[in-house]
C-alpha positions, 0 to 999 in steps of 0.5 A, spaced: 467 487 496 468 494 496 467 494 504 472 488 504 477 492 500 476 498 504 477 494 511 483 491 508 486 498 507 484 500 514 487 494 517 493 494 514 494 501 516 493 499 523 498 494 523 503 500 520 501 504 526 501 499 531 508 496 530 510 503 529 508 505 536 510 499 539 517 500 536 517 494 531 516 497 525 512 493 519 515 498 514 522 497 516 521 490 515 518 490 508 523 495 506 529 490 507 532 487 501 531 480 503 523 481 504 522 483 497 517 477 496 513 479 502 512 486 499 511 484 492 506 479 495 502 484 499 502 489 493 499 483 489 494 481 493 491 489 493 492 489 486 488 482 485 482 485 490 482 492 486 482 488 479 476 484 482 472 490 484 474 494 478 472 489 473 466 486 477 462 492 478 458 497 474 459 502 472 467 503 472 469 505 479 475 510 477 477 511 484 479 504 485 482 504 478 487 509 480 488 506 487 490 499 483 494 503 478 498 506 484 500 499 486 502 497 479 506 503 479 510 500 485 511 493 483 513 496 476 518 500 480 521 495 485 521 490 479 524 494 474 529 498 478 530 495 485 537 498 486 534 505 486 528 503 490 533 500 496 538 506 495 532 511 496 530 507 502 537 507 505 539 514 504 540 518 510 535 524 507 529 519 508 527 520 515 524 513 517 519 516 522 516 521 517 516 515 512 512 510 517 507 516 518 506 517 511 505 510 509 500 509 515 496 516 512 496 513 505 493 507 507 488 510 511 486 515 505 486 509 500 481 505 505 477 512 505 477 513 498 475 506 497 469 506 502 467 513 499 467 510 492 461 506 495 457 512 495 458 514 488 
């Protein structure tokens, strides 16, 4: 299941990079206010898979637990204060090109950490 989770992160990161290079931008699509349900659904899928890995493996996989907490924190932020979340996205101080590269690298890191946790 850990290999599936790591592969899912790598595929998700690939989609971010591929759409950015082709000029479509999956991240900008997900950050539109009308697409909040899509974004929350994707985060929920990652939470379900992370929790399945976390609670079905022994000993406790703390790396996947930290990754799951980051997803839970993101959902709590979006649900509890969506105006602040979307105001941060719409500010001129946020460079969307850099933000897309950061999102790509974050999901690559999540995949690498999940894959690395197999070895531990």
